[in-house]
DODOZA-240771 format. One record per residue (C-alpha): residue number from 1; residue in three letters; chain; x, z, y. Coordinates in pm, 1 decimal, decimal comma. Layout:
BEGIN
> NUM_ALA_A_X_Z_Y
...
END
This chain:
BEGIN
> 1_MET_A_7316,7_-484,5_5914,8
> 2_VAL_A_7524,8_-581,1_6213,0
> 3_THR_A_7381,8_-305,5_6426,0
> 4_HIS_A_7378,6_-42,3_6092,6
> 5_LEU_A_7770,0_-109,6_6055,2
> 6_ARG_A_7815,5_-46,5_6407,0
> 7_GLN_A_7623,4_292,1_6405,1
> 8_LYS_A_7864,1_366,6_6085,1
> 9_ARG_A_8208,4_300,2_6235,0
> 10_ASN_A_8423,9_593,0_6306,3
> 11_LYS_A_8486,9_644,1_6671,5
> 12_MET_A_8798,4_572,6_6618,8
> 13_SER_A_8893,4_211,3_6761,4
> 14_ARG_A_9172,4_122,7_6511,5
> 15_THR_A_9146,9_-42,1_6187,6
> 16_ASP_A_9319,4_60,8_5894,1
> 17_LEU_A_9374,6_-301,9_5790,2
> 18_SER_A_9691,0_-478,1_5917,0
> 19_VAL_A_9649,6_-729,1_6180,2
> 20_GLU_A_9742,0_-1013,2_5901,2
> 21_THR_A_9526,4_-910,0_5645,4
> 22_ALA_A_9251,2_-892,5_5878,6
> 23_GLU_A_9332,1_-1262,3_5991,8
> 24_GLU_A_9374,2_-1358,5_5619,2
> 25_ILE_A_9003,9_-1233,3_5569,2
> 26_ARG_A_8847,2_-1412,6_5849,8
> 27_LYS_A_9029,0_-1724,7_5777,4
> 28_ARG_A_8934,0_-1700,1_5394,6
> 29_VAL_A_8580,6_-1620,4_5472,5
> 30_PHE_A_8501,8_-1892,1_5742,0
> 31_GLU_A_8781,6_-2163,4_5686,3
> 32_ASP_A_8837,1_-2167,6_5306,8
> 33_ALA_A_8552,4_-2406,1_5140,8
> 34_GLY_A_8592,8_-2182,2_4805,4
> 35_PHE_A_8467,5_-1867,0_4996,0
> 36_MET_A_8200,8_-1712,8_4777,4
> 37_LYS_A_8162,8_-1343,6_4871,3
> 38_VAL_A_8309,0_-1021,3_5060,1
> 39_THR_A_8200,7_-691,1_4975,0
> 40_GLN_A_8307,1_-339,6_5127,8
> 41_VAL_A_8224,5_-12,7_4951,5
> 42_VAL_A_8269,2_269,9_5214,5
> 43_ARG_A_8280,8_607,1_5136,7
> 44_ARG_A_8214,9_873,6_5421,4
> 45_GLY_A_8013,4_1216,0_5429,9
> 46_GLY_A_7995,0_1239,2_5072,0
> 47_GLY_A_7808,0_968,7_5039,7
> 48_THR_A_7878,6_554,6_5023,5
> 49_PHE_A_7705,5_265,8_5146,0
> 50_ARG_A_7796,2_-108,6_5027,2
> 51_VAL_A_7791,0_-439,3_5238,5
> 52_GLY_A_7862,5_-755,9_5174,8
> 53_LEU_A_7852,2_-1126,7_5294,9
> 54_ARG_A_7788,0_-1470,6_5106,4
> 55_PRO_A_7753,6_-1816,0_5192,2
> 56_VAL_A_7373,6_-1940,3_5109,0
> 57_VAL_A_7228,6_-2288,7_5150,4
> 58_ILE_A_6820,8_-2273,6_5298,9
> 59_ARG_A_6672,8_-2566,1_5298,9
> 60_GLY_A_6989,7_-2778,9_5316,0
> 61_GLU_A_7150,8_-2543,6_5607,7
> 62_LYS_A_7426,0_-2359,6_5542,9
> 63_ARG_A_7400,2_-1992,2_5622,3
> 64_PHE_A_7549,1_-1650,6_5504,8
> 65_GLN_A_7364,2_-1339,5_5373,8
> 66_GLY_A_7427,8_-1012,0_5469,3
> 67_GLU_A_7336,9_-752,7_5206,8
> 68_MET_A_7355,3_-374,2_5268,4
> 69_THR_A_7280,7_-111,8_5022,7
> 70_GLU_A_7260,1_266,0_5106,7
> 71_GLU_A_7081,4_569,1_4923,9
> 72_GLY_A_6956,9_301,4_4657,0
> 73_GLN_A_6773,1_85,5_4945,4
> 74_THR_A_6887,0_-263,0_4996,7
> 75_THR_A_6863,0_-461,6_5329,5
> 76_VAL_A_6902,4_-809,3_5353,6
> 77_LYS_A_6926,0_-1044,9_5623,4
> 78_ASN_A_7045,3_-1426,6_5691,9
> 79_PHE_A_7294,5_-1523,2_5966,5
> 80_ASP_A_7431,2_-1819,1_6127,8
> 81_LEU_A_7772,3_-1856,9_6172,4
> 82_GLU_A_7839,2_-1676,4_6475,3
> 83_ALA_A_7620,4_-1372,1_6379,9
> 84_ALA_A_7798,3_-1376,5_6057,8
> 85_LYS_A_8144,2_-1360,8_6222,2
> 86_ARG_A_7992,9_-1055,4_6425,0
> 87_GLY_A_7931,6_-861,0_6115,8
> 88_LEU_A_8252,7_-954,0_5927,2
> 89_GLU_A_8418,5_-811,0_6210,5
> 90_ASP_A_8240,8_-490,3_6207,6
> 91_MET_A_8325,3_-459,9_5826,1
> 92_LEU_A_8717,7_-518,2_5916,0
> 93_GLU_A_8670,7_-251,7_6171,6
> 94_GLN_A_8579,6_4,6_5938,8
> 95_THR_A_8800,4_316,6_5910,5
> 96_GLY_A_8849,8_570,1_5633,0
> 97_PRO_A_8853,8_593,4_5260,4
> 98_ARG_A_8685,6_211,6_5126,7
> 99_GLU_A_8742,9_-71,6_4917,4
> 100_LEU_A_8711,4_-420,1_5022,1
> 101_HIS_A_8672,5_-708,8_4778,9
> 102_LEU_A_8741,0_-1093,0_4880,9
> 103_MET_A_8642,8_-1346,7_4634,1
> 104_THR_A_8740,9_-1696,9_4670,9
> 105_ALA_A_8778,6_-1992,5_4441,4
> 106_THR_A_9147,8_-1973,5_4479,8
> 107_GLY_A_9147,0_-1626,2_4422,6
> 108_ASP_A_9074,1_-1277,7_4499,4
> 109_LEU_A_9182,4_-999,3_4734,1
> 110_HIS_A_9149,6_-625,3_4696,3
> 111_VAL_A_9214,8_-366,5_4944,3
> 112_ARG_A_9177,2_-13,6_4857,1
> 113_VAL_A_9203,4_232,0_5152,4
> 114_THR_A_9300,8_599,1_5070,1
> 115_LYS_A_9184,3_906,2_5296,2
> 116_LYS_A_9526,9_921,0_5447,7
> 117_GLY_A_9467,6_555,3_5574,6
> 118_LYS_A_9674,7_384,9_5354,1
> 119_ALA_A_9572,8_15,3_5294,0
> 120_LEU_A_9672,6_-99,2_4917,2
> 121_GLU_A_9652,5_-456,8_4880,4
> 122_SER_A_9653,4_-636,3_4540,2
> 123_ARG_A_9603,4_-1004,5_4514,6
> 124_SER_A_9468,4_-1194,4_4181,6
> 125_ALA_A_9690,4_-1496,1_4036,9
> 126_LYS_A_9590,0_-1826,3_4162,7
> 127_MET_A_9246,7_-1937,8_4025,4
> 128_GLU_A_9060,0_-2265,5_4007,0
> 129_ARG_A_8684,5_-2131,2_4014,2
> 130_ALA_A_8407,5_-2404,0_4016,4
> 131_VAL_A_8236,1_-2356,4_4359,3
> 132_ASP_A_7870,2_-2461,0_4396,6
> 133_GLU_A_7800,3_-2672,7_4688,3
> 134_GLN_A_7456,4_-2540,4_4724,3
> 135_PRO_A_7537,9_-2176,7_4674,8
> 136_GLY_A_7247,1_-1937,8_4611,9
> 137_HIS_A_7169,7_-2238,9_4332,5
> 138_ASP_A_7271,5_-2178,2_3975,8
> 139_ARG_A_7347,8_-2507,5_3806,8
> 140_VAL_A_7162,1_-2406,9_3444,6
> 141_LYS_A_6825,4_-2269,7_3518,3
> 142_ARG_A_6776,7_-2038,0_3241,0
> 143_GLN_A_6527,1_-1792,3_3405,0
> 144_PRO_A_6329,7_-1829,7_3750,1
> 145_LEU_A_6526,6_-1567,9_3852,5
> 146_THR_A_6884,8_-1655,0_3744,6
> 147_SER_A_6811,0_-2014,4_3912,3
> 148_PHE_A_6942,5_-1833,4_4261,5
> 149_ASP_A_7148,7_-1544,6_4377,6
> 150_SER_A_6853,1_-1286,8_4309,6
> 151_VAL_A_7076,6_-960,6_4292,1
> 152_ALA_A_6951,2_-845,4_4639,7
> 153_LEU_A_6567,9_-899,7_4570,4
> 154_LEU_A_6625,6_-730,4_4235,6
> 155_LYS_A_6793,7_-442,2_4384,5
> 156_ALA_A_6536,9_-420,9_4694,8
> 157_ILE_A_6249,8_-400,4_4464,9
> 158_ASP_A_6412,5_-181,3_4232,6
> 159_ILE_A_6427,8_-387,5_3919,1
> 160_ALA_A_6788,0_-364,7_3916,8
> 161_ASP_A_7031,5_-86,6_3971,3
> 162_ALA_A_7286,7_-83,0_4254,8
> 163_ASP_A_7536,0_-301,5_4033,1
> 164_GLY_A_7304,2_-605,4_4007,2
> 165_ARG_A_7196,3_-481,5_3655,5
> 166_ILE_A_6835,3_-506,4_3514,7
> 167_LYS_A_6724,0_-139,5_3458,4
> 168_ALA_A_6617,8_-94,2_3095,4
> 169_SER_A_6292,0_77,8_3224,9
> 170_MET_A_6218,2_-272,2_3437,2
> 171_ARG_A_6327,4_-526,7_3168,9
> 172_GLY_A_5941,7_-560,9_3075,2
> 173_LYS_A_5860,8_-639,0_3450,0
> 174_TYR_A_6171,5_-834,9_3467,5
> 175_ASP_A_6035,3_-1078,4_3211,6
> 176_GLN_A_5682,9_-1063,6_3309,4
> 177_VAL_A_5772,4_-1205,9_3626,1
> 178_ASN_A_5996,7_-1460,9_3512,9
> 179_GLU_A_5726,7_-1604,8_3306,0
> 180_PHE_A_5500,1_-1619,2_3565,2
> 181_LEU_A_5721,1_-1785,2_3797,1
> 182_LYS_A_5748,3_-2045,2_3502,9
> 183_VAL_A_5381,1_-2107,0_3502,8
> 184_ILE_A_5379,8_-2154,5_3896,2
> 185_ASP_A_5655,2_-2409,4_3844,7
> 186_SER_A_5411,0_-2603,4_3567,1
> 187_VAL_A_5137,4_-2606,1_3825,3
> 188_VAL_A_5362,1_-2693,2_4163,1
> 189_ALA_A_5585,4_-2926,1_3981,6
> 190_GLU_A_5638,6_-3140,1_4323,0
> 191_LYS_A_5749,0_-3028,1_4664,4
> 192_PRO_A_5411,6_-3001,6_4872,9
> 193_GLU_A_5423,3_-3163,1_5223,5
> 194_LYS_A_5283,4_-2858,2_5393,4
> 195_THR_A_5347,1_-2502,9_5370,0
> 196_LEU_A_5233,4_-2336,9_5059,3
> 197_ASN_A_5005,6_-2049,0_5098,4
> 198_ILE_A_4987,9_-1790,5_4790,4
> 199_VAL_A_4769,1_-1476,5_4788,3
> 200_ASP_A_4862,6_-1196,5_4552,8
> 201_CYS_A_4537,5_-984,3_4501,0
> 202_GLY_A_4599,6_-624,6_4369,9
> 203_CYS_A_4975,4_-682,0_4445,8
> 204_GLY_A_5058,4_-323,6_4365,6
> 205_SER_A_5442,5_-242,7_4413,0
> 206_ALA_A_5473,9_-633,7_4504,0
> 207_TYR_A_5733,7_-701,9_4217,0
> 208_LEU_A_5578,4_-1078,5_4197,9
> 209_THR_A_5475,5_-1115,0_4589,6
> 210_PHE_A_5852,3_-1095,5_4666,0
> 211_ALA_A_5962,1_-1296,5_4380,9
> 212_VAL_A_5742,8_-1582,0_4421,5
> 213_TYR_A_5855,8_-1623,5_4758,1
> 214_PHE_A_6248,8_-1588,7_4701,9
> 215_TYR_A_6191,1_-1817,7_4382,6
> 216_LEU_A_5995,7_-2066,9_4555,7
> 217_THR_A_6198,8_-2045,5_4909,2
> 218_TYR_A_6551,1_-2066,9_4777,2
> 219_ALA_A_6542,9_-2223,5_4439,5
> 220_ARG_A_6250,0_-2466,8_4473,5
> 221_GLU_A_6342,1_-2490,5_4862,7
> 222_PHE_A_5954,9_-2469,3_4964,8
> 223_GLU_A_5820,7_-2357,4_5289,7
> 224_VAL_A_5614,6_-2054,1_5164,4
> 225_ARG_A_5350,3_-1812,6_5296,9
> 226_VAL_A_5271,3_-1517,6_5069,7
> 227_CYS_A_4988,8_-1250,5_5149,6
> 228_GLY_A_4967,0_-939,1_4928,5
> 229_ILE_A_4639,9_-737,9_4916,9
> 230_ASP_A_4627,1_-383,8_4785,6
> 231_LEU_A_4384,1_-92,2_4838,7
> 232_LYS_A_4691,4_186,5_4828,2
> 233_PRO_A_4820,8_271,6_5165,9
> 234_GLU_A_5155,2_395,7_4998,1
> 235_VAL_A_5212,7_82,3_4811,2
> 236_ILE_A_5116,5_-118,5_5115,1
> 237_ALA_A_5357,8_85,4_5349,9
> 238_LYS_A_5651,1_70,2_5095,0
> 239_ALA_A_5593,1_-335,0_5033,4
> 240_ARG_A_5597,7_-366,4_5408,0
> 241_ASN_A_5951,6_-164,9_5440,8
> 242_MET_A_6064,7_-397,4_5161,7
> 243_ALA_A_5982,7_-692,5_5334,6
> 244_GLN_A_6143,4_-594,2_5665,4
> 245_ASN_A_6438,2_-488,0_5472,1
> 246_LEU_A_6462,9_-843,7_5291,2
> 247_ASP_A_6434,2_-978,4_5637,9
> 248_VAL_A_6095,3_-1175,7_5547,2
> 249_SER_A_5819,4_-977,6_5691,3
> 250_ASN_A_5732,6_-1300,8_5891,3
> 251_GLN_A_5631,8_-1530,1_5555,6
> 252_VAL_A_5556,6_-1205,6_5320,7
> 253_THR_A_5292,8_-1012,8_5484,4
> 254_PHE_A_5057,4_-730,5_5317,4
> 255_ILE_A_4717,1_-632,6_5384,4
> 256_GLU_A_4564,4_-256,8_5322,6
> 257_GLY_A_4214,2_-315,1_5204,1
> 258_ASP_A_3959,6_-433,4_4937,8
> 259_ILE_A_3986,7_-771,1_4787,1
> 260_ALA_A_3661,8_-826,1_4846,3
> 261_THR_A_3681,7_-799,3_5220,6
> 262_SER_A_4039,3_-880,6_5299,5
> 263_GLU_A_4136,9_-1214,2_5450,0
> 264_PRO_A_4502,5_-1313,9_5437,2
> 265_GLY_A_4534,4_-1507,5_5755,9
> 266_PHE_A_4563,1_-1843,6_5615,0
> 267_GLU_A_4380,2_-2094,7_5365,7
> 268_PRO_A_4542,9_-2004,9_5040,3
> 269_ASP_A_4642,0_-2292,8_4783,1
> 270_ILE_A_4708,8_-2041,2_4523,5
> 271_MET_A_4536,4_-1688,9_4385,7
> 272_LEU_A_4778,2_-1482,3_4193,2
> 273_SER_A_4666,4_-1136,3_4033,2
> 274_LEU_A_4877,3_-936,1_3756,3
> 275_HIS_A_4705,1_-659,6_3597,6
> 276_ALA_A_4415,3_-616,7_3868,6
> 277_CYS_A_4213,0_-318,7_3678,5
> 278_ASP_A_3880,3_-410,5_3537,2
> 279_THR_A_3623,9_-573,0_3749,6
> 280_ALA_A_3909,1_-630,4_4051,8
> 281_THR_A_4019,6_-921,6_3808,5
> 282_ASP_A_3690,6_-1074,0_3852,8
> 283_GLU_A_3694,7_-996,5_4212,6
> 284_ALA_A_4031,9_-1170,3_4253,4
> 285_LEU_A_3880,9_-1485,7_4084,0
> 286_ALA_A_3566,4_-1469,7_4301,8
> 287_ARG_A_3771,4_-1471,1_4596,8
> 288_GLY_A_4010,6_-1749,7_4508,8
> 289_ILE_A_3694,7_-1936,4_4436,0
> 290_GLU_A_3570,9_-1855,9_4797,5
> 291_TRP_A_3917,3_-1945,9_4958,0
> 292_LYS_A_3865,2_-2277,9_4756,6
> 293_CYS_A_4230,0_-2221,1_4600,5
> 294_ARG_A_4315,8_-2516,2_4384,4
> 295_TYR_A_4481,2_-2305,5_4155,3
> 296_LEU_A_4367,3_-1947,6_3999,3
> 297_LEU_A_4661,0_-1788,6_3787,0
> 298_CYS_A_4520,1_-1428,5_3657,3
> 299_VAL_A_4649,0_-1203,6_3404,7
> 300_PRO_A_4391,9_-917,8_3382,9
> 301_CYS_A_4429,1_-580,9_3288,0
> 302_CYS_A_4199,4_-305,8_3137,0
> 303_GLN_A_3805,8_-460,3_3087,6
> 304_HIS_A_3555,7_-146,4_3069,0
> 305_GLU_A_3265,3_-294,5_3249,5
> 306_LEU_A_3171,1_-515,6_2905,8
> 307_HIS_A_3289,2_-241,6_2682,6
> 308_LYS_A_3037,1_-14,6_2823,0
> 309_THR_A_2721,2_-292,8_2797,9
> 310_LEU_A_2793,8_-390,8_2436,7
> 311_LYS_A_2503,7_-332,1_2235,1
> 312_GLU_A_2502,2_-98,2_1940,7
> 313_GLY_A_2364,7_-271,8_1585,2
> 314_GLY_A_2303,1_-600,7_1489,8
> 315_PRO_A_2541,6_-812,2_1274,0
> 316_MET_A_2843,0_-686,6_1501,0
> 317_GLN_A_2768,7_-295,1_1371,5
> 318_ALA_A_3090,3_-304,0_1197,0
> 319_ILE_A_3301,9_-360,4_1456,9
> 320_MET_A_3089,2_-147,5_1727,4
> 321_ARG_A_3156,4_170,4_1550,1
> 322_HIS_A_3500,2_152,3_1540,6
> 323_GLY_A_3629,7_232,6_1898,4
> 324_ILE_A_3955,9_25,8_1878,9
> 325_LEU_A_3827,6_-274,7_1758,1
> 326_ARG_A_3512,9_-264,4_2028,1
> 327_GLU_A_3765,7_-214,8_2328,4
> 328_ARG_A_3942,1_-529,1_2168,1
> 329_LEU_A_3641,8_-716,0_2103,3
> 330_ALA_A_3532,0_-624,4_2501,2
> 331_ASP_A_3886,5_-747,9_2601,4
> 332_LEU_A_3810,6_-1098,1_2394,6
> 333_LEU_A_3455,9_-1139,4_2545,4
> 334_THR_A_3551,3_-1046,6_2882,9
> 335_ASP_A_3819,5_-1326,0_2919,9
> 336_THR_A_3613,3_-1559,8_2721,7
> 337_PHE_A_3319,0_-1526,4_2976,1
> 338_ARG_A_3551,9_-1544,4_3259,8
> 339_ALA_A_3708,5_-1885,4_3153,8
> 340_GLN_A_3365,0_-2006,5_3083,9
> 341_ILE_A_3245,8_-1909,8_3434,0
> 342_LEU_A_3531,5_-2084,7_3598,1
> 343_ARG_A_3466,5_-2383,1_3339,7
> 344_VAL_A_3110,6_-2399,8_3476,1
> 345_LEU_A_3231,3_-2381,9_3868,2
> 346_GLY_A_3462,0_-2695,7_3810,6
> 347_PHE_A_3782,8_-2540,3_3718,3
> 348_ARG_A_3987,0_-2692,1_3444,1
> 349_VAL_A_4092,3_-2330,6_3224,8
> 350_ASN_A_4410,5_-2259,4_2976,1
> 351_VAL_A_4381,8_-1927,3_2854,7
> 352_MET_A_4746,9_-1844,4_2746,6
> 353_GLU_A_5000,2_-1583,1_2618,3
> 354_PHE_A_5251,1_-1593,7_2932,7
> 355_VAL_A_5485,6_-1364,1_2810,4
> 356_SER_A_5569,4_-1176,1_2484,6
> 357_ALA_A_5349,5_-894,1_2381,3
> 358_GLU_A_5721,9_-691,9_2387,5
> 359_ALA_A_5698,3_-704,9_2769,7
> 360_THR_A_5349,0_-597,4_2805,0
> 361_ALA_A_5033,0_-587,4_2594,4
> 362_ARG_A_4837,7_-678,7_2839,4
> 363_ASN_A_4965,9_-1064,0_2848,2
> 364_VAL_A_4705,9_-1292,7_2856,7
> 365_MET_A_4673,1_-1555,2_3148,5
> 366_LEU_A_4393,6_-1720,9_3272,9
> 367_LYS_A_4531,5_-2062,6_3431,1
> 368_ALA_A_4281,9_-2229,5_3646,6
> 369_GLU_A_4290,5_-2540,8_3847,2
> 370_PHE_A_3986,1_-2683,8_4065,3
> 371_CYS_A_3978,8_-3054,6_3940,2
> 372_VAL_A_3646,1_-3116,3_3756,1
> 373_LYS_A_3299,9_-3161,4_3868,8
> 374_PRO_A_3118,2_-2840,2_3862,4
> 375_GLY_A_2783,0_-2782,3_3669,4
> 376_GLN_A_2875,6_-2996,6_3373,9
> 377_ALA_A_2631,0_-2942,3_3067,9
> 378_PRO_A_2840,8_-2857,3_2809,7
> 379_ALA_A_3008,0_-2556,0_2984,0
> 380_ILE_A_2686,4_-2456,7_3107,2
> 381_SER_A_2530,1_-2461,0_2763,3
> 382_GLU_A_2834,1_-2300,4_2588,6
> 383_TYR_A_2813,4_-2041,1_2831,1
> 384_LEU_A_2420,7_-1977,2_2813,0
> 385_GLU_A_2460,7_-1955,4_2416,7
> 386_LEU_A_2740,6_-1701,3_2436,3
> 387_ARG_A_2591,1_-1478,2_2654,6
> 388_ASP_A_2261,6_-1487,0_2503,3
> 389_PHE_A_2402,9_-1414,7_2185,1
> 390_TRP_A_2546,4_-1099,2_2312,6
> 391_LYS_A_2278,3_-991,9_2535,9
> 392_VAL_A_2488,6_-939,4_2828,5
> 393_THR_A_2530,2_-1037,1_3194,5
> 394_PRO_A_2909,9_-1022,4_3266,1
> 395_TRP_A_3004,0_-856,9_3613,7
> 396_PHE_A_3159,7_-1208,7_3729,6
> 397_GLU_A_2854,8_-1365,6_3678,1
> 398_THR_A_2663,3_-1131,8_3903,2
> 399_ARG_A_2928,6_-1164,8_4146,2
> 400_MET_A_2918,3_-1512,8_4162,2
> 401_ALA_A_2538,9_-1526,4_4150,5
> 402_ARG_A_2478,4_-1764,7_4434,1
> 403_LEU_A_2679,9_-2056,6_4267,6
> 404_MET_A_2597,0_-1977,8_3894,9
> 405_ASN_A_2218,2_-1954,2_3990,9
> 406_LYS_A_2237,5_-2319,6_4123,1
> 407_TYR_A_2366,0_-2463,3_3782,7
> 408_LEU_A_2228,9_-2229,5_3543,0
> 409_SER_A_1869,3_-2263,4_3683,5
> 410_ARG_A_1858,3_-2628,8_3569,5
> 411_TYR_A_1841,8_-2456,4_3190,6
END
């Protein structure tokens, strides 16, 4: 942010702000315990860019977070005190038309600089705002993404507009991510003693990938590493760029490749998958098992494989003749087979609606924890009865044949 501001600065060395005003801003930002945020919008060359600085507490340490938005792209970086002071100086040394807004617990200062360089100052009446001693943490945790200051994140991943409002077209995705984070809360209730490693299989645009990292880091104060995997080079390139802009490229990494052959570079504790298509969901589950993840949190998408192999005729013909009913039946059976195979392999499984159908029609989650002895007779018996009744072999069983044969061969 500091470098970019220097590039944007007018070649003139003077500032349009008075010496007294600039000094007042410095003192209120770095000496006033009630400092909340300072933002500046600069208009130049037919465009605008917005830059801001606010205090945050990250894992018990006071820092300052800089945020810059230009041409719809948001960049975020965390600074220590000295770097934050340099960043503020760059803001104060800007020239030309702009607006600066300083917010503190005791009141606001607004400065508008006209095209002619005249600075128009206005101050609010005396205020007594409550200030959070842990900036970045919302005392009332209504939603995971409102339990910390997530505006910069949401703008960067294009869920919020330039003013920080959730886009109408992204409301469903926003709700999905919030509800997914609640499930993660339920499985990781206590702060881990070590870095929590998470892999997001079929990460796509990486909404969940980034949200998981920022929520667990800022709201839960965990040490976290997250790796997103996806086949599409364009989405991985975009995700890597966002990681750079959000200043988290060391902690949030991305792999362009097939889930079946990609390695995250660490031993994952949790495998996530949100709407990986068809057998990509099975592959994600399989990799989670092979990586020895304790938790598998998977929201399947389309289910074509079983749909193609269901047999016509028999007592289910009345369902089979209707395409939409056959499709929904295939969806239910596919997830049932997946849940049952996970039970055979030693997972406790909960199949649940993780979000309302208004947010997404694909709202079924498989929540699995590896915590029981694999190969238990009731789980195997139920699986074989279901499989034999439908006369199909689920793709997931084929993928996990080495482990499954070890247990199924007993029956």
